[in-house]
FIKE-877363 format. One line per 8 residues: number of its first residue (from 1); for each residue z negated, y negated, x negated of N, C-alpha, C, O. Coordinates in steps of 0.001 Angstrom, whole numbers, plus 500000, padded with zeros to 6 digits. Layout:
// FIKE-877363
NUM = Z Y X Z Y X Z Y X Z Y X  ...
//
This chain:
// FIKE-877363
1 = 763169 599935 813534 762926 601013 814493 762539 600406 815841 761698 599509 815908  763167 600906 816921 762891 600365 818243 761485 600734 818699 760959 601790 818348  760887 599840 819492 759554 600101 820023 759606 601239 821024 760550 601333 821809  758608 602100 821006 758495 603151 822002 758019 602549 823315 757521 601424 823349  758178 603310 824399 757732 602837 825705 756229 602587 825696 755758 601591 826244  755468 603504 825067 754013 603342 825026 753619 602107 824226 752659 601419 824573  754368 601822 823142 754069 600636 822340 754332 599364 823131 753568 598403 823044  755414 599361 823903 755719 598193 824721 754642 597970 825780 754230 596839 826035
9 = 754196 599062 826388 753140 598939 827397 751849 598417 826777 751160 597577 827356  751531 598933 825581 750320 598505 824902 750404 597030 824537 749421 596298 824654  751587 596593 824092 751758 595200 823693 751619 594270 824900 751068 593175 824787  752125 594716 826063 752012 593889 827256 750560 593720 827686 750187 592686 828240  749742 594741 827429 748340 594667 827804 747555 593726 826889 746524 593184 827286  748047 593536 825671 747357 592662 824721 747798 591217 824980 748775 590743 824401  747086 590550 825830 747514 589221 826265 747018 588116 825345 747487 586981 825436  746086 588424 824469 745519 587395 823601 746380 587276 822348 746308 588106 821442
17 = 747191 586230 822319 748100 586013 821197 747692 584730 820494 747240 583775 821125  747856 584723 819186 747439 583553 818409 748354 583400 817207 748797 584383 816612  748629 582153 816862 749474 581863 815701 748620 581753 814449 747513 581215 814480  749151 582272 813345 748517 582124 812033 749589 581772 811015 750663 582374 811039  749343 580823 810126 750309 580519 809066 750574 581765 808218 749687 582607 808080  751765 581899 807654 752095 583080 806844 751095 583348 805722 750860 584502 805361  750507 582288 805172 749550 582462 804074 748298 583226 804499 747575 583754 803655  748042 583285 805803 746846 583958 806302 747107 585412 806703 746194 586124 807120
25 = 748358 585838 806572 748734 587201 806969 749091 588001 805724 750011 587636 804992  748376 589078 805482 748593 589930 804313 749052 591307 804784 748260 592083 805319  750317 591599 804585 750861 592874 805064 751014 593909 803951 751170 595096 804239  750974 593489 802693 751169 594410 801581 749854 595096 801214 748772 594601 801531  749964 596233 800547 748784 596920 800040 748156 597859 801049 748711 598118 802117  746985 598363 800686 746290 599357 801511 745412 598739 802590 744851 599450 803423  745291 597414 802574 744417 596746 803535 745137 595585 804213 744791 594426 803984  746132 595880 805044 746826 594786 805741 745886 594103 806729 745235 594761 807540
33 = 745825 592779 806649 744866 592075 807482 745289 590627 807698 746222 590129 807068  744584 589976 808597 744790 588564 808904 743445 587863 808782 742425 588383 809235  743444 586690 808175 742244 585857 808123 742553 584577 808888 743404 583788 808475  741863 584375 809999 742109 583227 810857 741153 582084 810527 740015 582307 810114  741631 580868 810715 740874 579664 810364 739698 579446 811308 739525 580161 812295  738898 578439 810976 737752 578090 811820 738196 577633 813204 737552 577963 814200  739300 576871 813278 739798 576425 814584 740230 577601 815436 739896 577677 816619  740977 578522 814832 741408 579705 815571 740216 580555 815980 740191 581124 817072
41 = 739229 580636 815094 738020 581403 815390 737261 580790 816569 736758 581511 817430  737183 579470 816601 736532 578795 817730 737219 579168 819035 736554 579427 820038  738547 579198 819027 739296 579559 820235 738996 581001 820639 738786 581291 821817  738976 581901 819657 738700 583306 819954 737287 583505 820506 737085 584231 821480  736319 582851 819871 734916 583072 820227 734499 582303 821487 733857 582858 822379  734872 581022 821546 734345 580160 822601 735210 580124 823850 734700 579964 824959  736526 580273 823673 737445 580205 824818 737755 581598 825356 737599 581857 826550  738192 582489 824477 738564 583838 824902 737382 584798 824975 737482 585875 825562
49 = 736253 584398 824370 735034 585226 824381 735275 586583 823724 734831 587613 824231  735968 586576 822613 736258 587815 821892 735318 587953 820706 734801 586963 820190  735104 589176 820285 734242 589444 819139 734747 590673 818408 735851 591146 818678  733955 591193 817488 734341 592353 816684 734753 593525 817584 734068 593863 818550  735888 594128 817236 736412 595255 817994 737483 594890 818995 738185 595768 819496  737623 593605 819298 738622 593174 820274 740028 593260 819686 740222 593152 818475  740992 593454 820565 742397 593539 820153 743086 592202 820379 742898 591578 821424  743873 591760 819423 744641 590527 819533 746026 590759 818940 746247 591727 818212
57 = 746948 589870 819255 748266 589854 818622 748394 588562 817843 748132 587480 818367  748795 588679 816601 748989 587520 815723 750470 587427 815372 751100 588441 815072  751032 586217 815408 752400 586012 814934 752398 584887 813913 751577 583973 813985  753327 584960 812957 753261 584065 811797 754576 583359 811487 754797 582922 810358  755457 583243 812494 756736 582544 812327 757744 583334 811510 758778 582792 811120  757467 584595 811244 758391 585420 810467 759378 586150 811352 760329 586749 810850  759173 586114 812669 759953 586922 813583 759231 588199 813969 759675 588935 814851  758118 588455 813306 757314 589624 813626 755997 589200 814279 755571 588050 814170
65 = 755371 590150 814954 754020 589959 815443 753214 591197 815085 753767 592275 814868  751888 591025 815025 751028 592076 814499 749921 592387 815499 749166 591508 815917  749847 593655 815867 748755 594103 816705 747548 594315 815800 747613 595069 814830  746447 593643 816124 745289 593624 815231 744004 593970 815966 743915 593865 817189  743012 594386 815190 741662 594600 815690 740706 593733 814881 740683 593793 813652  739923 592931 815582 738970 592057 814901 737890 592900 814229 737234 593719 814873  737718 592689 812938 736701 593432 812190 735509 592571 811790 734434 593090 811488  735702 591256 811788 734610 590348 811419 734900 588999 812068 735961 588414 811852
73 = 733965 588516 812853 734181 587266 813583 732998 586333 813355 732029 586347 814114  733088 585529 812311 732046 584568 811980 732459 583179 812469 733634 582965 812769  731532 582241 812556 731907 580889 812999 732959 580233 812119 733762 579433 812599  732958 580564 810842 733860 579890 809906 735243 580527 809827 736214 579848 809494  735346 581809 810127 736642 582477 810063 736557 583843 810748 735477 584389 810975  737740 584368 811067 737842 585699 811660 738753 586554 810794 739798 586097 810331  738354 587777 810586 739190 588735 809861 739575 589843 810840 738740 590346 811591  740846 590207 810816 741329 591250 811718 742223 592213 810951 743042 591795 810132
81 = 742066 593484 811216 742882 594514 810576 744202 594665 811318 744219 594784 812543  745320 594662 810572 746634 594863 811170 746834 596353 811426 746782 597164 810502  747061 596700 812676 747265 598095 813061 748731 598489 813038 749092 599585 812607  749565 597577 813507 751007 597856 813524 751756 596537 813685 751210 595542 814161  753017 596559 813275 753874 595371 813381 755059 595680 814291 755488 596826 814420  755569 594633 814913 756744 594767 815778 757582 593511 815651 757083 592456 815261  758855 593629 815982 759760 592479 815951 760475 592395 817302 761658 592721 817400  759766 591963 818331 760356 591910 819674 761483 590884 819747 761446 589851 819079
89 = 762468 591183 820558 763608 590275 820725 763281 589268 821819 763673 589432 822974  762565 588238 821437 762133 587227 822399 762692 585846 822088 762549 584926 822893  763327 585689 820930 763874 584390 820567 765309 584251 821078 766078 585212 821081  765644 583063 821499 766959 582817 822076 768073 582967 821037 767882 582599 819878  769230 583500 821435 770356 583578 820513 771023 582227 820250 771814 582094 819316  770705 581236 821068 771269 579904 820882 770197 578988 820294 769086 578907 820818  770534 578305 819214 769584 577431 818540 769651 576030 819152 770611 575287 818946  768622 575697 819897 768602 574418 820605 767641 573458 819916 766457 573750 819750
97 = 768174 572308 819519 767355 571221 818991 767200 570170 820082 768190 569625 820569  765970 569889 820462 765709 568839 821445 765343 567561 820714 764303 567481 820060  766210 566560 820830 765917 565227 820307 765449 564388 821494 766259 563826 822231  764145 564314 821665 763549 563704 822854 762969 562339 822533 762143 562203 821631  763408 561321 823278 762807 559998 823130 761332 560077 823514 760961 560787 824449  760509 559349 822793 759069 559359 823026 758762 558924 824464 759430 558052 825020  757735 559552 825051 757340 559272 826423 755892 558800 826471 755115 559057 825551  755537 558109 827551 754202 557545 827684 753167 558606 828045 753491 559648 828615
105 = 751906 558312 827696 750792 559151 828105 750933 560579 827612 751308 560829 826466  750620 561520 828517 750707 562936 828187 752057 563550 828520 752236 564762 828394  753006 562725 828944 754309 563254 829342 755022 563924 828172 755681 564950 828344  754888 563342 826986 755549 563936 825818 754921 565293 825492 755627 566231 825123  753603 565397 825627 752920 566669 825391 753430 567738 826354 753681 568874 825951  753582 567373 827622 754057 568332 828622 755487 568759 828325 755848 569919 828521  756298 567821 827852 757671 568155 827485 757694 569151 826331 758467 570109 826350  756850 568929 825331 756772 569863 824213 756431 571268 824698 757055 572246 824286
113 = 755437 571358 825573 755012 572665 826074 756134 573379 826803 756429 574539 826517  756755 572694 827736 757807 573318 828534 758993 573751 827687 759515 574853 827857  759413 572893 826785 760607 573197 826001 760339 574285 824969 761240 575053 824633  759111 574358 824464 758756 575469 823584 758770 576775 824360 759272 577783 823862  758230 576774 825567 758222 577980 826393 759636 578426 826739 759893 579621 826885  760550 577475 826871 761929 577797 827246 762795 578190 826060 763952 578568 826244  762256 578107 824836 762981 578638 823692 763597 577629 822752 764412 578006 821910  763237 576341 822862 763767 575357 821909 763397 575764 820486 762289 576238 820234
121 = 764333 575577 819563 764097 575965 818169 763558 574816 817329 762876 575046 816330  763858 573576 817725 763451 572412 816930 763230 571224 817865 763941 571059 818857  762238 570404 817535 761934 569201 818307 761996 567995 817377 761391 567993 816305  762737 566968 817801 762803 565715 817043 762384 564574 817967 763135 564237 818883  761218 563970 817762 760847 562785 818545 761747 561604 818147 761995 561374 816964  762222 560877 819134 763189 559800 818897 762649 558483 819450 762006 558450 820499  762920 557417 818734 762577 556075 819198 763884 555358 819533 764661 555012 818643  764113 555141 820825 765328 554478 821291 764998 553067 821767 763852 552624 821681
129 = 766021 552362 822272 765835 550954 822636 764787 550776 823732 764027 549808 823708  764741 551699 824689 763829 551566 825815 762556 552400 825662 761781 552533 826609  762345 552948 824493 761127 553705 824258 759919 552767 824303 759858 551787 823562  758967 553075 825172 757774 552239 825304 756784 552543 824185 756147 551639 823645  756662 553826 823842 755702 554257 822825 756236 553904 821445 757302 554372 821047  755503 553089 820728 755872 552707 819361 754716 553032 818436 753555 552846 818799  755023 553510 817255 753955 553830 816306 754465 553703 814891 755654 553885 814625  753568 553394 813993 753903 553307 812578 754069 554720 812013 753754 555707 812677
137 = 754567 554797 810781 754697 556104 810143 753340 556768 809963 753212 557985 810101  752323 555959 809653 750969 556505 809489 750449 557051 810812 749838 558119 810847  750689 556323 811901 750255 556786 813218 750995 558057 813617 750417 558972 814203  752284 558096 813288 753071 559293 813597 752564 560500 812822 752478 561604 813359  752232 560279 811560 751711 561374 810728 750405 561916 811297 750131 563112 811205  749597 561031 811886 748346 561460 812506 748605 562253 813786 747843 563158 814126  749683 561909 814493 749972 562553 815777 750637 563926 815599 750477 564806 816445  751375 564107 814510 752147 565337 814317 751287 566604 814370 751697 567562 815025
145 = 750107 566667 813712 749298 567897 813809 748946 568273 815247 748918 569455 815592  748680 567277 816082 748395 567550 817505 749615 568165 818171 749494 569147 818905  750783 567600 817924 752007 568140 818519 752291 569554 818015 752722 570417 818779  752050 569783 816729 752261 571118 816180 751355 572137 816872 751781 573255 817162  750130 571755 817131 749201 572670 817810 749673 572957 819228 749574 574091 819695  750178 571953 819909 750713 572155 821255 751859 573158 821221 751939 574040 822076  752740 573028 820245 753875 573948 820124 753409 575359 819788 753952 576334 820308  752411 575473 818925 751869 576795 818583 751272 577471 819809 751494 578659 820039
153 = 750518 576716 820590 749889 577285 821779 750935 577680 822815 750798 578710 823476  751977 576868 822961 753031 577194 823920 753802 578437 823482 754147 579281 824308  754072 578547 822178 754756 579732 821667 753912 580978 821876 754434 582027 822254  752609 580869 821633 751704 582006 821824 751659 582414 823293 751750 583598 823615  751520 581438 824176 751406 581732 825599 752661 582392 826147 752579 583266 827009  753824 581978 825651 755092 582460 826200 755608 583724 825519 756677 584221 825872  754866 584246 824551 755266 585493 823914 756290 585345 822813 756902 586331 822401  756488 584137 822330 757451 583936 821244 756868 584393 819907 755656 584546 819761
161 = 757757 584606 818934 757314 584968 817589 757643 583871 816579 757373 584019 815387  758221 582783 817052 758484 581627 816195 758039 580361 816922 758241 580213 818127  757435 579462 816169 757031 578165 816703 758169 577175 816452 758700 577128 815343  758554 576390 817450 759607 575403 817212 759259 574482 816047 758125 574017 815928  760242 574225 815195 760044 573281 814096 759896 571875 814666 760545 571522 815651  759047 571086 814043 758802 569721 814509 759079 568743 813380 758574 568905 812269  759884 567727 813670 760178 566700 812680 759386 565428 812980 758856 565247 814076  759324 564572 811996 758701 563269 812192 759565 562421 813126 760783 562599 813163
169 = 758949 561488 813892 759742 560604 814749 760810 559857 813957 760593 559441 812819  761961 559702 814590 763099 559090 813916 763743 558062 814840 763742 558233 816059  764283 557011 814270 764992 555994 815039 766307 556561 815582 766945 557400 814945  766699 556091 816766 767914 556574 817433 769135 556502 816522 769885 557472 816418  769340 555371 815865 770519 555217 815015 770475 556153 813814 771501 556688 813394  769273 556348 813264 769141 557255 812130 769462 558696 812547 770079 559447 811792  769040 559063 813744 769345 560410 814233 770850 560626 814310 771353 561678 813915  771566 559627 814822 773010 559770 814972 773716 559887 813626 774792 560480 813534
177 = 773121 559332 812598 773736 559391 811269 773562 560749 810593 774267 561069 809636  772620 561542 811098 772388 562854 810508 773498 563823 810891 774017 563779 812006  773850 564686 809968 774854 565701 810243 774212 566831 811029 773230 567422 810580  774757 567135 812194 774241 568198 813041 775353 569200 813338 776442 568827 813775  775065 570463 813096 776044 571509 813371 776021 571867 814857 774996 571739 815527  777162 572313 815349 777226 572794 816722 777519 571695 817724 777955 570601 817366  777270 572008 818983 777530 571108 820089 776471 570014 820144 775281 570291 819997  776902 568769 820355 775988 567635 820448 776135 566993 821832 777210 566527 822211
185 = 775023 566984 822573 775044 566487 823938 774039 565361 824106 772947 565409 823539  774400 564353 824878 773473 563295 825249 773380 563262 826770 774392 563130 827458  772160 563383 827288 771961 563303 828734 772032 561850 829169 771434 560965 828557  772781 561629 830247 772891 560271 830784 772927 560366 832294 773763 561064 832868  772014 559659 832929 771861 559788 834376 773054 559240 835149 773222 559557 836327  773884 558424 834503 775042 557848 835192 776298 558705 835061 777371 558315 835521  776162 559870 834433 777339 560691 834157 777735 561593 835314 778823 562168 835295  776878 561732 836325 777205 562613 837435 776940 564059 837076 775860 564384 836583
193 = 777916 564943 837318 777737 566360 837048 779076 567011 836732 780130 566396 836888  779021 568258 836289 780237 569038 836047 780710 569061 834611 781617 569825 834283  780120 568240 833731 780639 568162 832365 780376 569441 831568 781229 569870 830791  779209 570047 831752 778845 571190 830905 779820 572337 831067 780216 572958 830081  780208 572626 832290 781150 573716 832521 782452 573492 831752 782986 574414 831135  782951 572264 831797 784191 571946 831089 783993 572006 829578 784858 572506 828859  782861 571502 829093 782587 571515 827656 782538 572938 827126 783107 573236 826076  781855 573819 827855 781688 575189 827383 782977 575999 827472 783132 576998 826769
201 = 783892 575579 828322 785201 576242 828382 786039 575925 827148 786943 576678 826785  785725 574797 826508 786543 574341 825385 785928 574650 824030 786622 574597 823015  784640 574973 823992 783956 575141 822710 783216 576473 822636 782677 576952 823634  783196 577066 821437 782344 578216 821152 781043 577666 820584 781050 576974 819566  779940 577969 821234 778677 577307 820910 777650 578313 820400 777394 579334 821040  777065 578012 819238 775962 578799 818703 774715 577941 818491 773607 578462 818364  774907 576622 818452 773794 575698 818266 774070 574435 819074 775215 574007 819216  772996 573851 819600 773118 572643 820420 772058 571636 819999 770894 571991 819817
209 = 772463 570379 819845 771511 569275 819732 771555 568512 821038 772601 567997 821436  770411 568440 821704 770319 567828 823024 769520 566540 822904 768346 566570 822537  770139 565421 823207 769525 564097 823076 769124 563603 824463 769969 563409 825336  767812 563402 824649 767265 563039 825962 766520 561716 825843 765781 561492 824885  766722 560842 826825 766186 559494 826752 764756 559346 827249 764143 560313 827701  764224 558115 827161 762860 557804 827629 762847 557542 829126 763823 557830 829819  761732 556992 829630 761589 556761 831064 762717 555883 831626 763172 556112 832747  763161 554906 830877 764213 554011 831363 765618 554465 831036 766584 553763 831334
217 = 765743 555623 830431 767064 556131 830068 767635 555425 828840 766985 554568 828241  768848 555798 828480 769518 555162 827350 770277 553926 827809 770770 553867 828935  770363 552948 826931 771237 551805 827196 772691 552237 827051 773000 553173 826314  773576 551549 827760 774986 551918 827716 775535 551812 826295 776382 552610 825894  775055 550829 825535 775506 550684 824145 775095 551895 823316 775837 552319 822430  773920 552455 823596 773472 553639 822868 774366 554834 823189 774701 555625 822308  774740 554953 824443 775628 556053 824830 776973 555926 824117 777522 556921 823643  777503 554706 824040 778770 554501 823329 778633 554880 821859 779516 555524 821292
225 = 777533 554482 821251 777303 554812 819842 777201 556321 819646 777706 556861 818662  776549 556995 820582 776435 558454 820493 777802 559121 820616 778083 560097 819921  778644 558601 821492 780000 559143 821628 780776 558993 820322 781494 559902 819907  780625 557847 819688 781295 557612 818408 780780 558561 817331 781499 558871 816380  779532 559028 817475 778927 559941 816497 779231 561408 816814 778739 562304 816129  780033 561651 817839 780439 563022 818139 779671 563686 819259 779878 564870 819525  778785 562954 819929 778065 563521 821066 778956 563498 822309 779845 562655 822431  778714 564411 823207 779405 564441 824487 778396 564167 825599 777243 564590 825516
233 = 778832 563465 826629 777957 563086 827724 777776 564258 828677 778715 564987 828998  776522 564409 829119 776204 565449 830104 775293 564837 831157 774264 564246 830831  775675 564981 832418 774833 564530 833518 774259 565715 834277 774906 566755 834399  773045 565556 834787 772379 566657 835492 772467 566513 837006 771610 567006 837740  773517 565830 837465 773725 565733 838901 773464 564352 839443 773139 563434 838690  773605 564197 840768 773510 562867 841387 772093 562349 841564 771901 561175 841881  771096 563207 841362 769710 562777 841552 769090 562371 840222 769366 562977 839187  768258 561348 840257 767600 560871 839049 766328 561677 838801 765455 561750 839667
241 = 766226 562276 837627 765094 563119 837279 764095 562351 836423 764459 561396 835736  762839 562772 836467 761846 562189 835577 762198 562549 834137 762695 563640 833857  761930 561615 833234 762282 561835 831824 761600 563079 831261 762195 563792 830453  760347 563352 831681 759619 564494 831127 760160 565824 831640 759857 566871 831067  760956 565801 832710 761536 567029 833252 762947 567288 832744 763392 568435 832703  763646 566241 832362 765074 566356 832061 765362 567336 830931 766262 568168 831047  764603 567243 829832 764853 568129 828701 764659 569589 829057 765462 570439 828673  763587 569886 829797 763310 571269 830180 764384 571813 831104 764807 572960 830964
249 = 764826 570990 832051 765879 571437 832964 767174 571675 832195 767861 572670 832427  767504 570773 831289 768729 570927 830507 768676 572182 829634 769663 572910 829532  767531 572433 829008 767395 573636 828180 767511 574889 829041 768111 575875 828615  766952 574865 830231 767070 576009 831134 768535 576302 831447 768957 577459 831444  769309 575248 831716 770728 575434 832019 771491 575959 830804 772364 576816 830937  771163 575445 829627 771813 575933 828403 771462 577401 828153 772323 578191 827767  770212 577756 828371 769797 579145 828162 770483 580055 829177 770831 581191 828853  770677 579571 830390 771376 580375 831402 772843 580562 831027 773397 581652 831168
257 = 773467 579482 830545 774889 579546 830225 775185 580248 828914 776203 580929 828786  774282 580083 827917 774582 580543 826555 773542 581479 825981 773834 582243 825061  772327 581432 826513 771215 582141 825884 770813 583399 826612 771646 584258 826902  769511 583507 826911 768984 584768 827428 768262 584627 828761 767438 585474 829108  768560 583560 829521 768036 583443 830877 769111 583875 831864 770266 583459 831764  768725 584700 832803 769670 585128 833833 770591 586212 833372 771439 586669 834138
//
């Protein structure tokens, strides 16, 4: 059932959105409710300054979101009554996987935020030849929860109802060996411009894997290997962009051409 005008207005006024795992959302029975974790409760109480009676929106990666009223807000957890559910059309019709080479400092975090806000469906951290950031599998496993939280917060802030899926970091060659459906693109700063228009004239696209390099870009040998694996080269013009901006700009262009921007 389509949302009424009043429901849409009410939803826009409820700016406090928060992600909850599906296990914490109970929609069946006579008491539909959400139980939020201690971390989420800390955010509600200490950051948003919310308490019992406040209105929030919870989403659980199901494609739906729930308008809720907080009924109990303790330091250890928050319980909220589900008042109504909605399934807003906010997710992109094009499934974009960003395979982003690891970046130094907080640049990778900023890339995650921007690309989640722009509608990326999946993020794959990549280790390429010029990747400066190196980590063991144990170190990567420790970093993943932080990245997942960044994606959850970006999805909440941007009004999405799904959090981009996040994979463990993978080596460049291993990524190329994986079977990927849809269009496969590799950004290369030496490619110039104009390729995307020609590519889209020749292909019907429902999914895209976008491979973006580190601060130093991809080596020419890596680009050749990607071409052999079925990737097509895409350049973003004659100017050299920062690595942390390239993925977001490319996703914006894909969303404009194929998705729901513009």
